[in-house]
C-alpha positions as a printed Julia matrix, in Angstrom:
246×3 Matrix{Float64}:
 53.72  -85.27  -230.96
 54.89  -81.94  -229.57
 52.72  -80.32  -226.86
 54.83  -77.16  -226.36
 54.77  -77.26  -222.55
 58.2   -75.63  -222.45
 56.73  -72.43  -223.91
 55.49  -71.56  -220.42
 58.59  -72.74  -218.52
 61.21  -70.09  -217.74
 63.78  -71.85  -219.94
 63.75  -74.52  -222.59
 66.23  -77.31  -221.84
 66.93  -79.95  -219.17
 69.2   -82.92  -218.48
 67.79  -86.43  -218.67
 69.51  -89.77  -218.22
 69.47  -92.62  -220.73
 67.44  -94.65  -218.25
 64.5   -92.59  -219.52
 65.38  -91.84  -223.15
 67.15  -95.1   -224.07
 65.97  -97.74  -221.57
 62.39  -96.48  -221.66
 61.9   -96.08  -217.91
 59.41  -93.61  -216.49
 60.9   -90.68  -214.61
 61.53  -91.84  -211.04
 63.07  -88.65  -209.64
 63.4   -85.06  -210.84
 65.04  -82.03  -209.27
 65.19  -78.39  -210.28
 68.54  -76.71  -209.59
 69.83  -73.22  -210.27
 70.13  -72.75  -214.06
 73.68  -72.53  -215.38
 72.79  -70.55  -218.49
 69.89  -68.59  -219.97
 68.26  -71.52  -221.79
 68.64  -73.97  -218.87
 65.45  -74.84  -216.98
 67.45  -76.34  -214.13
 65.52  -79.62  -214.28
 67.33  -82.97  -214.18
 65.31  -86.15  -214.8
 66.3   -89.65  -213.6
 64.75  -93.0   -214.43
 65.89  -94.78  -211.25
 68.81  -97.14  -210.72
 71.49  -94.64  -211.77
 74.69  -95.16  -209.77
 77.14  -92.34  -209.1
 79.48  -93.92  -211.64
 76.65  -93.93  -214.19
 75.82  -90.27  -213.52
 79.48  -89.23  -213.71
 79.7   -90.59  -217.26
 78.5   -87.73  -219.53
 77.62  -90.26  -222.23
 74.69  -91.43  -220.07
 73.0   -88.02  -219.94
 71.47  -85.9   -222.7
 70.47  -82.25  -222.95
 66.95  -82.05  -224.39
 64.1   -79.6   -224.58
 61.74  -79.79  -221.61
 58.96  -80.35  -224.11
 60.66  -83.44  -225.57
 61.23  -84.94  -222.13
 57.57  -84.33  -221.25
 56.65  -86.46  -224.24
 58.75  -89.34  -222.89
 56.78  -89.25  -219.62
 53.62  -87.13  -219.49
 53.43  -87.46  -215.71
 56.24  -84.9   -215.32
 54.07  -82.24  -216.96
 52.27  -81.28  -213.73
 55.57  -80.3   -212.08
 57.36  -78.32  -214.81
 56.5   -74.89  -213.41
 57.51  -75.66  -209.81
 60.28  -73.4   -208.48
 64.03  -73.93  -208.18
 64.79  -76.3   -205.3
 61.82  -78.58  -205.96
 62.37  -82.35  -205.73
 59.82  -84.81  -207.09
 59.97  -88.56  -206.47
 57.83  -91.56  -207.39
 56.14  -92.94  -204.27
 55.22  -96.51  -203.31
 51.93  -96.24  -205.2
 53.82  -95.39  -208.39
 52.87  -91.7   -208.58
 55.23  -88.75  -208.76
 54.93  -86.51  -205.7
 56.66  -83.31  -204.56
 58.88  -84.23  -201.6
 60.29  -80.76  -200.9
 58.81  -79.42  -197.62
 56.63  -76.31  -197.89
 57.32  -75.77  -201.58
 55.2   -72.99  -203.08
 52.65  -74.29  -205.56
 53.0   -72.22  -208.76
 50.18  -70.18  -210.28
 50.46  -72.16  -213.52
 50.18  -75.96  -213.43
 50.3   -78.06  -216.57
 47.92  -81.0   -217.01
 48.02  -83.87  -219.52
 46.65  -82.97  -222.98
 43.03  -83.52  -223.92
 42.08  -85.61  -226.93
 39.54  -84.9   -229.63
 36.03  -85.61  -228.38
 34.32  -85.15  -225.02
 36.34  -83.7   -222.14
 35.35  -83.18  -218.51
 35.92  -80.05  -216.43
 35.51  -80.03  -212.64
 34.02  -83.55  -212.85
 30.48  -82.45  -213.8
 30.81  -80.24  -216.89
 31.49  -81.66  -220.34
 31.87  -80.48  -223.94
 33.53  -81.64  -227.14
 36.73  -80.33  -228.71
 37.7   -80.91  -232.34
 41.45  -81.51  -231.94
 43.98  -82.66  -229.35
 44.9   -79.69  -227.17
 47.12  -78.82  -224.21
 45.63  -78.06  -220.78
 46.82  -76.12  -217.76
 45.52  -74.46  -214.61
 46.4   -70.78  -214.71
 45.69  -68.78  -211.52
 42.64  -70.91  -210.8
 41.26  -70.97  -214.36
 41.32  -73.98  -216.66
 43.06  -73.15  -219.94
 42.88  -75.42  -222.96
 44.72  -74.34  -226.08
 46.46  -75.0   -229.33
 48.12  -72.35  -231.51
 45.5   -69.8   -232.56
 42.69  -71.2   -230.38
 42.51  -70.78  -226.59
 39.77  -71.48  -224.05
 39.72  -69.77  -220.63
 37.31  -71.65  -218.36
 36.0   -70.91  -214.87
 33.45  -72.82  -212.81
 31.59  -71.13  -209.95
 29.06  -72.1   -207.3
 25.78  -70.3   -207.97
 24.84  -67.6   -205.47
 21.17  -67.75  -206.47
 19.18  -70.81  -207.59
 16.99  -68.62  -209.82
 18.5   -69.21  -213.25
 16.28  -66.62  -214.94
 17.35  -63.9   -212.5
 21.0   -64.73  -213.07
 20.53  -64.66  -216.83
 18.91  -61.21  -216.63
 21.82  -59.97  -214.5
 24.32  -61.37  -217.01
 22.53  -59.77  -219.95
 22.75  -56.44  -218.16
 26.54  -56.46  -218.0
 27.73  -58.15  -221.21
 28.98  -56.01  -224.07
 26.37  -54.22  -226.22
 28.71  -54.89  -229.16
 27.91  -58.59  -229.03
 26.8   -60.4   -232.18
 25.24  -63.78  -232.94
 23.63  -63.95  -229.5
 21.85  -67.19  -228.54
 20.19  -68.38  -225.34
 18.49  -71.74  -224.83
 17.32  -73.91  -221.92
 18.06  -77.64  -222.04
 17.06  -79.93  -219.15
 17.77  -77.39  -216.44
 20.86  -75.95  -218.14
 20.65  -72.41  -219.5
 23.2   -71.87  -222.26
 24.18  -68.42  -223.53
 26.66  -67.55  -226.23
 27.74  -64.55  -228.29
 30.73  -63.25  -230.23
 32.89  -60.14  -229.97
 35.68  -58.49  -231.92
 37.81  -56.8   -229.25
 40.51  -54.24  -229.96
 43.9   -55.23  -228.54
 46.38  -52.53  -229.51
 46.45  -52.52  -233.3
 45.05  -56.04  -233.44
 41.37  -57.0   -233.51
 40.95  -60.13  -231.37
 38.01  -62.36  -232.25
 36.34  -64.11  -229.34
 33.32  -66.17  -228.39
 31.71  -66.16  -224.95
 29.81  -69.17  -223.64
 27.95  -69.4   -220.33
 26.27  -72.39  -218.71
 23.89  -71.79  -215.78
 22.32  -74.43  -213.53
 20.67  -74.08  -210.13
 23.93  -74.96  -208.38
 26.77  -73.93  -210.71
 27.95  -71.7   -213.53
 30.55  -72.23  -216.22
 32.11  -69.25  -218.04
 34.15  -69.89  -221.19
 36.0   -67.28  -223.23
 37.38  -68.54  -226.53
 40.03  -66.51  -228.35
 40.72  -67.49  -231.95
 42.74  -66.17  -234.88
 41.15  -67.92  -237.86
 37.5   -66.86  -238.46
 36.76  -70.44  -239.52
 37.45  -71.52  -235.92
 34.03  -70.21  -234.92
 32.73  -73.64  -235.94
 34.82  -75.15  -233.14
 33.34  -72.65  -230.68
 29.88  -73.66  -231.89
 30.74  -77.33  -231.26
 31.66  -76.49  -227.67
 28.42  -74.52  -227.27
 26.28  -77.25  -228.8
 27.78  -80.08  -226.73
 28.06  -78.28  -223.37
 26.34  -80.32  -220.66
 26.37  -80.5   -216.88
 25.53  -83.29  -214.44
 25.1   -80.7   -211.68
 21.47  -79.68  -212.24
C-alpha cells in the first residue's frame, strides 16, 4: 500500500540498509544529511547492528523512495519532514526519538494513516471516513487526505459558552453563496454544514464546510473534493461527527 508521504518531502529517495528491507528489522536509527543530488532526501535508515564493514559494502544498502521505506516502518513517518542534520534513534522504551539538540520542529508533521471507519481528532472529536487516508499536521491544522479528497481540520477552545450566540455570529460571516445549508442540535452539539463552489483561477473548486459547536470547544472542517460524488463522503463525516467534550 502506497501512502505517498514523499510527495511532501523535499526529495524522493533515501538510503536504507538490508537490516530493514531484507532482515525485517524496524528502523533503529535515521539521519538526514546534505543531499548529493536533486532527488536525494538526504535520509539514511539503519536497522541496528550494522558494523562499519557491513555499511562499507554497497550490496547491503539500497536506494529507495522515501514512501517505500515509510511502508516498511510507519514509525519513521513522523520524522520525514525534519531538517538536514536531524538524527533520530530508538530509545530504551522502543520508540524513535529526535536526539539532535534544539532541532527545529517542522511546520508539517506526518502521522500514521487513518483506516476506514471512526477516527479521533484531539482525543474528544470523532467522525467516520469511507476509505484509508493519510494524515499530517500542517501549521497547526490536522489534514487528512487521499487524491481528490482533502480535509482541513481545526479544533478551538470556545470563547463563549452560549452556543446559539456563536452560531448566529458564524451565520453572519459565512458565504452568502452557500448551498445545501443544514443546522441541527444533538445532545449539546450544534452541527452546521453547507457547500460552496469556489473559483480558483480557471478552476471551480467544490468544497463542503462542517462546524461542530459545544459549550467548551469548536471543530471547523473544510473538505475539498474533485469528484461531485464525493459529497456523500462529506455527508458521512457530517452525520457521524460527535464530541465527548460537551
